[in-house]
C-alpha positions in Angstrom: -6.9 -6.6 -43.5 -9.4 -9.2 -42.5 -13.0 -8.0 -42.3 -14.8 -8.1 -39.0 -18.4 -8.1 -38.0 -19.7 -6.5 -34.9 -22.6 -8.0 -33.1 -24.6 -6.9 -30.0 -26.5 -8.8 -27.4 -29.4 -7.0 -25.8 -30.5 -7.6 -22.2 -33.4 -6.3 -20.1 -33.4 -2.5 -19.6 -32.3 -1.3 -16.2 -34.7 -0.5 -13.4 -35.3 3.2 -12.8 -32.8 4.5 -10.2 -35.5 5.3 -7.5 -37.0 1.8 -7.9 -33.6 0.2 -7.4 -33.1 2.3 -4.2 -36.5 1.3 -2.8 -35.7 -2.4 -3.5 -32.3 -2.0 -1.8 -33.9 -0.6 1.3 -36.6 -3.2 1.6 -34.9 -6.4 0.3 -32.2 -8.4 2.1 -28.9 -7.9 0.5 -28.4 -11.6 -0.2 -31.5 -11.7 -2.4 -30.7 -8.7 -4.6 -30.0 -9.5 -8.3 -26.7 -8.2 -9.8 -26.9 -4.9 -11.6 -27.9 -5.4 -15.2 -26.3 -3.6 -18.2 -28.8 -2.3 -20.7 -26.5 -3.2 -23.6 -23.5 -5.4 -23.7 -21.3 -4.9 -26.8 -19.4 -8.0 -27.9 -15.8 -7.9 -29.1 -15.7 -7.7 -33.0 -15.1 -11.1 -34.6 -12.8 -11.9 -37.5 -14.5 -12.8 -40.7 -13.7 -16.5 -40.1 -16.3 -16.5 -37.3 -18.7 -13.8 -38.5 -21.5 -16.3 -39.3 -21.2 -18.3 -36.1 -24.5 -17.8 -34.2 -24.3 -16.3 -30.7 -25.6 -19.4 -29.0 -22.4 -21.2 -30.2 -20.0 -18.3 -29.8 -21.1 -17.7 -26.3 -20.9 -21.4 -25.4 -17.6 -22.1 -23.6 -17.6 -25.8 -24.7 -17.8 -24.6 -28.4 -14.9 -22.3 -27.7 -12.7 -25.0 -26.3 -13.6 -27.4 -29.1 -12.7 -24.8 -31.8 -9.3 -23.6 -30.4 -6.6 -22.7 -32.9 -3.3 -24.4 -32.6 -1.6 -24.9 -36.0 0.2 -22.6 -38.4 -2.5 -23.1 -41.0 -5.4 -22.3 -38.6 -3.7 -19.2 -37.2 -2.7 -17.9 -40.6 -6.4 -17.6 -41.4 -6.8 -14.7 -38.9 -3.2 -13.4 -38.5 -0.6 -12.2 -41.0 2.2 -14.2 -39.4 5.8 -13.0 -39.4 8.8 -15.2 -40.3 9.7 -15.6 -36.6 6.1 -16.6 -35.7 6.1 -19.2 -38.5 9.5 -20.5 -37.2 8.0 -20.7 -33.7 4.8 -22.5 -34.8 6.8 -24.9 -37.0 9.2 -26.0 -34.2 8.7 -29.6 -33.2 9.6 -29.2 -29.5 7.6 -26.1 -28.9 5.4 -25.5 -25.9 1.8 -26.3 -26.5 -0.2 -23.8 -28.6 -4.0 -23.4 -28.2 -5.9 -20.1 -28.6 -9.7 -19.8 -28.0 -11.6 -18.1 -30.9 -12.7 -15.4 -28.4 -9.1 -14.5 -27.3 -7.9 -14.8 -30.9 -10.5 -12.2 -31.9 -8.6 -9.7 -29.7 -5.4 -10.0 -31.8 -4.5 -7.3 -34.2 -3.8 -9.4 -37.4 -1.4 -6.8 -38.8 0.7 -5.8 -35.7 3.4 -8.3 -34.7 3.8 -6.2 -31.5 0.1 -6.6 -30.5 0.2 -7.4 -26.7 -2.4 -10.1 -27.0 -0.6 -11.8 -29.9 2.7 -11.7 -28.1 1.3 -13.7 -25.2 0.0 -16.7 -27.1 1.8 -16.9 -30.5 5.3 -18.5 -30.2 8.4 -17.0 -31.7 11.5 -18.7 -32.9 13.6 -17.2 -30.1 11.4 -19.0 -27.5 13.6 -22.0 -28.0 16.8 -20.1 -27.1 18.5 -21.0 -23.8 19.6 -18.1 -21.5 21.8 -17.9 -18.4 20.0 -19.1 -15.3 17.2 -20.9 -17.2 15.7 -23.9 -15.4 13.0 -26.4 -16.1 11.5 -25.9 -12.7 12.9 -22.5 -11.7 10.8 -22.2 -8.5 11.7 -25.8 -7.3 8.0 -26.6 -6.9 8.5 -30.3 -7.5 11.3 -30.3 -4.9 8.9 -28.9 -2.3 6.1 -31.3 -3.1 5.2 -33.9 -0.3 2.7 -35.6 -2.6 2.1 -35.3 -6.3 0.6 -31.9 -7.2 0.9 -30.3 -3.8 3.5 -27.7 -3.1 4.1 -26.8 0.6 6.6 -24.0 0.5 5.1 -21.6 3.1 4.3 -22.6 6.7 0.5 -22.2 6.7 -0.6 -22.5 3.0 -0.2 -24.8 0.1 -0.4 -24.8 -3.7 -2.7 -27.5 -4.9 -2.3 -28.4 -8.6 -5.5 -29.9 -10.1 -4.8 -30.2 -13.8 -2.2 -29.5 -16.5 -4.8 -28.2 -18.9 -5.6 -24.5 -19.7 -8.1 -22.8 -22.0 -5.1 -21.2 -23.9 -1.4 -21.3 -23.2 0.8 -18.4 -22.2 4.2 -18.5 -23.8 6.0 -17.5 -20.6 4.3 -20.2 -18.5 6.1 -21.0 -15.2 4.9 -24.6 -15.3 5.6 -25.3 -19.0 7.4 -28.5 -17.8 4.0 -30.1 -17.2 1.3 -27.7 -18.4 -0.3 -28.7 -21.6 0.8 -32.3 -21.3 -2.3 -34.4 -20.9 -0.2 -37.4 -19.8 1.2 -35.4 -16.9 -2.2 -34.3 -15.5 -3.5 -35.4 -12.0 -5.8 -38.3 -11.2 -8.4 -39.0 -8.6 -5.8 -40.9 -6.7 -3.5 -37.8 -6.7 -6.4 -35.7 -5.5 -7.1 -38.1 -2.6 -3.4 -38.1 -1.7 -3.4 -34.3 -1.7 -6.6 -34.2 0.5 -5.2 -36.8 2.9 -2.0 -34.7 3.4 -4.1 -31.7 4.2 -6.3 -33.6 6.6 -3.1 -34.6 8.5 -1.4 -31.2 8.4 -3.3 -28.9 10.7 -0.9 -26.0 10.3 -2.3 -25.4 6.8 -5.1 -22.8 6.8 -5.0 -21.6 3.2 -5.2 -23.7 0.0 -4.6 -22.2 -3.4 -6.0 -24.2 -6.3 -4.1 -23.8 -9.6 -2.7 -25.9 -12.4 -3.0 -25.6 -15.4 -6.3 -23.9 -14.7 -8.8 -25.3 -12.2 -11.7 -23.8 -14.2 -11.1 -26.1 -17.1 -12.0 -29.1 -14.9 -15.4 -30.8 -15.3 -17.8 -28.7 -13.1 -18.6 -31.7 -10.9 -14.9 -32.5 -10.3 -14.2 -29.0 -9.2 -17.2 -29.0 -7.0 -16.2 -32.3 -5.4 -12.7 -30.9 -4.6 -14.1 -27.7 -3.1 -16.6 -29.7 -1.0 -13.8 -32.0 0.2 -11.6 -29.1 1.3 -14.5 -27.5 3.1 -14.9 -30.6 5.2 -11.4 -30.1 6.6 -11.9 -28.0 9.7 -8.6 -26.2 9.8 -8.8 -25.0 6.2 -9.9 -21.4 6.6 -9.9 -20.1 3.1 -9.7 -21.4 -0.4 -8.3 -19.5 -3.3 -8.5 -20.2 -7.0 -5.9 -19.0 -9.5 -7.3 -18.8 -13.0 -7.0 -17.2 -16.4 -10.2 -18.8 -17.8 -12.2 -15.6 -17.4 -9.7 -13.9 -19.7 -9.4 -16.6 -22.3 -12.9 -17.9 -22.0 -15.3 -15.4 -20.2 -18.4 -17.3 -21.3 -17.3 -20.0 -18.8 -18.4 -17.8 -16.0 -22.1 -18.5 -15.9 -24.7 -17.8 -13.2 -24.9 -21.5 -12.5 -21.1 -21.7 -12.1 -20.9 -18.7 -9.7 -23.8 -20.1 -7.7 -21.8 -23.3 -7.3 -18.7 -21.3 -6.1 -20.9 -19.3 -3.7 -21.5 -22.5 -1.6 -17.8 -22.6 -0.5 -17.1 -19.2 1.0 -14.8 -17.9 2.2 -13.5 -18.3 -1.4 -11.1 -15.9 -3.1 -10.1 -15.7 -6.7 -7.0 -14.3 -8.5 -7.2 -13.7 -12.2 -4.3 -13.1 -14.5 -4.6 -10.0 -16.7 -1.5 -8.5 -18.2 -2.7 -5.7 -20.5 -5.6 -3.3 -20.6 -6.6 -4.7 -24.0 -7.6 -7.9 -22.3 -10.4 -6.1 -20.4 -13.3 -6.4 -22.8 -17.0 -6.1 -22.3 -17.2 -9.9 -22.0 -14.5 -10.0 -19.3 -16.2 -7.2 -17.4 -19.4 -9.1 -17.4 -17.7 -12.2 -16.1 -15.9 -10.3 -13.4 -19.2 -8.7 -12.3 -20.8 -12.1 -11.9 -18.0 -13.3 -9.7 -17.9 -10.1 -7.6 -21.7 -10.2 -7.3 -21.4 -13.8 -6.0 -19.3 -12.4 -3.1 -16.0 -13.6 -4.4 -13.1 -11.1 -3.6 -11.1 -10.7 -6.8 -7.4 -10.0 -7.1 -5.1 -9.8 -10.2 -1.7 -11.2 -10.8 0.3 -9.8 -13.7 3.7 -10.7 -15.1 6.0 -7.9 -16.1 6.7 -8.7 -19.8 9.1 -6.9 -22.1 7.4 -5.2 -25.0 3.9 -6.0 -23.6 3.4 -4.1 -20.3 6.8 -2.8 -19.1 5.5 0.8 -19.1 4.3 3.0 -16.3 1.5 4.3 -18.5 0.3 0.9 -19.5 0.4 -0.4 -15.9 -1.5 2.6 -14.7 -4.2 2.1 -17.3 -4.4 -1.6 -16.4 -4.7 -1.1 -12.6 -7.4 1.7 -13.1 -9.4 -0.7 -15.3 -9.0 -3.5 -12.8 -10.3 -1.5 -9.8 -13.3 -0.2 -11.9 -14.1 -3.9 -12.4 -13.8 -4.6 -8.6 -10.5 -6.4 -9.0 -7.7 -5.5 -6.6 -4.2 -5.5 -8.2 -2.4 -8.1 -6.1 1.0 -9.1 -7.5 3.2 -7.9 -10.3 5.7 -10.7 -10.9 9.2 -10.5 -12.3 9.3 -13.0 -15.2 10.7 -16.4 -14.0 13.9 -18.0 -15.2 11.9 -20.7 -17.0 12.5 -22.2 -20.4 10.8 -20.2 -23.2 10.6 -17.0 -21.2 14.0 -15.4 -21.9 12.7 -12.8 -24.4 10.0 -11.7 -22.1 12.3 -10.8 -19.2 12.9 -7.2 -18.1 15.4 -5.9 -15.6 14.3 -5.7 -11.9 15.1 -2.0 -12.2 12.2 -1.7 -14.7 9.8 -3.2 -12.2 11.0 -0.8 -9.5 10.5 2.0 -12.0 6.9 0.9 -12.6 6.1 0.9 -8.9 7.8 4.3 -8.5 5.5 5.6 -11.2 2.4 4.2 -9.4 3.0 4.8 -5.7 1.6 8.3 -4.8 0.4 8.8 -8.4 -2.7 6.7 -8.0 -4.8 5.1 -5.3 -2.9 2.8 -2.9 -5.3 -0.1 -3.4 -4.6 0.1 -7.1 -0.9 -0.7 -6.6 0.3 -4.3 -6.8 3.2 -5.7 -4.8 6.1 -6.2 -7.2 7.8 -9.5 -6.4 10.6 -11.7 -7.6 9.7 -15.4 -7.1 13.1 -16.5 -5.8 14.9 -18.9 -8.2 15.5 -22.2 -6.5 12.4 -22.1 -4.4 12.8 -19.3 -1.9 9.3 -17.9 -2.5 8.1 -14.4 -3.3 10.5 -11.6 -2.4 8.9 -8.1 -2.5 11.0 -5.4 -4.2 10.1 -1.8 -4.0 11.6 1.7 -4.3 13.6 2.9 -1.3 11.6 5.4 0.7 13.7 5.3 3.9 16.7 7.5 3.3 18.4 7.3 6.7 17.9 6.3 10.3 19.4 7.4 13.6 18.4 6.8 17.2 15.0 8.5 17.6 14.7 9.7 14.0 13.9 8.4 10.5 14.5 10.3 7.3 11.9 9.5 4.6 11.1 10.7 1.1 7.8 10.6 -0.7 6.9 10.0 -4.4 7.6 13.7 -5.3 11.0 13.7 -3.7 9.8 15.5 -0.6 12.2 14.7 2.3 11.0 14.7 5.8 12.0 13.5 9.3 9.8 11.4 11.5 10.7 11.7 15.2 10.2 8.5 17.1 8.9 8.3 20.7 11.6 8.1 23.4 9.3 6.4 25.9 7.9 3.6 23.6 7.7 0.4 25.6 7.5 -2.7 23.2 6.4 -4.8 26.2 3.3 -2.8 26.9 1.4 -5.2 24.6 2.6 -8.3 26.3 -0.5 -8.7 28.5 -2.7 -8.9 25.3 -0.2 -10.6 23.1 0.0 -13.7 25.3 -3.7 -14.4 24.6 -3.2 -14.1 20.8 -2.8 -17.5 19.1 0.8 -18.2 18.0 1.2 -20.4 14.9 4.0 -22.9 14.8 6.4 -22.4 11.8 9.1 -25.1 12.5 12.2 -24.3 10.6 10.6 -21.4 8.7 10.7 -18.5 11.2 13.4 -16.7 9.3 14.2 -13.1 10.2 11.1 -13.0 12.4 12.7 -15.6 14.7 15.8 -13.4 15.1 13.7 -10.4 16.1 11.5 -12.4 18.5 14.6 -13.9 20.2 13.9 -17.5 19.1 17.2 -17.7 17.4 20.4 -15.7 17.2 21.6 -16.5 13.6 20.5 -18.0 10.3 23.2 -20.3 8.9 23.7 -21.4 5.4 23.3 -25.2 4.9 26.5 -27.0 5.9 28.0 -23.9 7.6 29.3 -25.7 10.7 30.5 -28.7 8.7 32.4 -26.5 6.3 34.1 -24.6 9.1 35.1 -27.7 11.1 37.5 -28.2 8.1 37.3 -31.9 8.4 38.9 -31.9 11.8 38.2 -34.5 14.5 36.2 -33.8 17.7 38.4 -32.7 20.6 38.2 -31.3 24.1 37.7 -27.7 22.9 34.9 -28.3 20.3 32.9 -31.0 21.9 30.8 -29.0 24.3 27.7 -27.7 22.4 26.7 -25.6 25.4 29.4 -23.1 24.5 27.4 -21.9 21.6 23.9 -21.8 23.1 23.1 -18.1 23.6 21.6 -17.3 27.0 18.1 -15.9 26.7 17.6 -17.0 23.1 15.6 -20.0 21.8 13.0 -22.2 23.3 15.4 -24.2 25.3 16.9 -21.2 27.0 16.6 -21.1 30.8 15.6 -17.4 30.4 12.2 -18.4 29.2 11.5 -20.4 32.4 12.5 -17.7 34.9 9.7 -16.5 37.2 10.6 -12.8 36.9 11.7 -10.7 34.0 15.4 -10.6 33.1 17.0 -7.3 34.0 18.3 -5.2 31.2 21.1 -2.9 32.4 21.7 0.6 31.1 24.9 2.3 30.4 26.0 5.2 32.6 24.6 3.6 35.6 20.9 4.3 35.3 20.1 4.8 31.6 19.3 8.1 29.9 19.5 11.2 32.1 20.5 9.2 35.2 17.2 7.4 35.9 15.9 6.5 32.4 13.0 8.2 30.6 10.6 10.0 32.8 12.9 9.7 35.8 12.3 6.0 36.4 13.2 4.2 33.2 10.6 2.3 31.1 7.4 2.5 33.2 9.5 2.2 36.3 11.4 -1.0 35.4 14.0 -0.8 38.2 15.3 2.5 36.8 17.3 1.0 34.0 16.3 3.3 31.2 15.7 2.8 27.5 18.7 0.9 26.3 19.5 -2.5 24.9 21.7 -4.1 27.5 23.6 -7.3 28.2 21.4 -9.9 29.7 22.6 -11.0 33.2 22.2 -14.3 34.9 20.1 -14.3 38.0 23.1 -14.7 40.3 25.0 -11.8 38.6 26.0 -9.0 41.1 24.6 -6.6 38.5 21.4 -8.5 37.9 17.9 -7.9 39.2 17.2 -4.7 41.0 20.7 -3.5 40.3 21.5 -0.2 38.7 24.6 -1.4 36.8 27.9 0.3 36.5 28.3 1.3 32.9 27.8 -2.3 31.7 25.0 -1.6 29.3 25.2 -1.1 25.5 23.5 1.9 23.9 20.8 1.2 21.3 
C-alpha cells in the first residue's frame, strides 16, 4: 500500500463562549466573523504529494494545473484493475481529469471505493444499453439560444462552460462537457442575456455547465452582475461540484464576491459520505456564512450509494454542514452511465427508509428526469391507500393505517376574494394538469391526436364546426368567464344533500344547491340560476 503523510493546519484559537455571546448581543449580525475552528485536519495525502508545501496544495490553481488524467499518472496512486486499465486506454473515452485533492480520497487497493468509481473509467462504460441517448433530456432541443435551456415556464438553465474541475463518469452532458471546443463564448453569453432581457416570465436562472466555478472569477462576476441588472430575474442559482473536487477554490474573497448578488442560492453535488471531508466542511461553512442557502443534488448510483444506510449517513452529514438535501436523481439514460443505473424501485426503497426515520428536512425528493425532455418527475412511496367521499385512508412509515375524515362543508370558493388579488403567472402551453383542475382546459391531447383520428378524411358538414368541441365553462374563451353572476351548480335529489344542502342551505347559502359537482347550465336554462333542479346534478 502507498504510504501517506498526514498534515495539519492550525488556525487561531476560538473565543471563549461568553465573549462570543457578548459580541453577538452587541454587534450587528452582518459584521460577525464566521465561527473559527481551532484545528482543521487535512485529508491524508498519498506519498506522491507528501512533500508538496501547503501553500501549493491549498492553491486551487495548483490543483487544476496538476490534475491526473493518464493511465501512467493514475497508476502512481492507484493499483488499477484490468477493467480500469481498459477504460483508461480507450481512445473514445469521456474525458478524465482528477484533482490531486480528490484523488487523495481514493482507496488505492479497493476497486469498489465510492470515490474511485465516480472518476475512474471502466471498460463497460463504452457499452451501449437499451434507451441510451446522447442528449437524453433533450436539452439542446429546448434551447432557444446556444447554452440556454428553457424547459419550465418561469426558469431557465444557463450553461456557462463545458469545463469541470474533475469529470464524473455518469455525466448527463458528456456530449459537450470536457470538450474545450464546445465551450461557450462571450457572444453566446450576450445572446443568453438578451433572451432573458426579452423574456419577462423568467424569474429564476440556474447557472451550470460544466461547472460555473471553473470560470475566471471576473467572468463569473460579470455574468452575475449582468443578471442582477435584469429586473424580473428574482433569484440566481449556481449548480457546482467544485467545492467537492476543489474545496480550496472557496476563498473568503470568492464568497465576498458572491455575497454581492443575493438572493443567490447554490446546489452542490455530493454522492457519498466519504466526500464530506474537513476541507469540504470548511468550504461549505464559508458559503453558508456568506448567507448562501445550500442544497445538495445526488445521483443514485449502483454500487456507490444505493443503500438506505449510506443515504441516511449522507443526509445527516449534509444537514450538519448546513446543506439541505434537495434532489436524489435516478441516473439518466446517457452514454457511459449504463453500469451506474439502478431500478426505480431501489430509489423508492431509499425514500421509504428515510421518511419517518429521520428529519423531514433531511429527506431529498427522489426524481426521474424524464427521458425525451419532460422534466423532473417526483417518485415516492404510496402513502394514500384508499379514498372515498369524505374519507382518506393513509399509512405512515411504520405501517400504521389511519383514516382522515374530510370536512363536509368545505367551500373551495371561500378563498376567491383573496385569490383574485394574488398575481397569476402566465404559462402558455405548459399549464398541464393544473389547467385541468383550474378549468382552463378539459383535456391534454398527445401531439397529432386530432390528425390521427381524422383518418385522412376530408372536411365535411359534420366535422367542420369547431364550436361542437368547445366545452362550455372551460377555457379562457368560454362565455362562462364573462357572465356577471356565478354559474349555478345544480344538485342531485332536488336540493343537494339532506334536501337543502349542508347546514340546511347548501354551501354558505348558495341558492340551496348543496355540496355536489353538477352539470353547468346556460343562463337561459329552465333549471339555471335560482332553480332547485330536479335530480339533474351529478354526485361528487
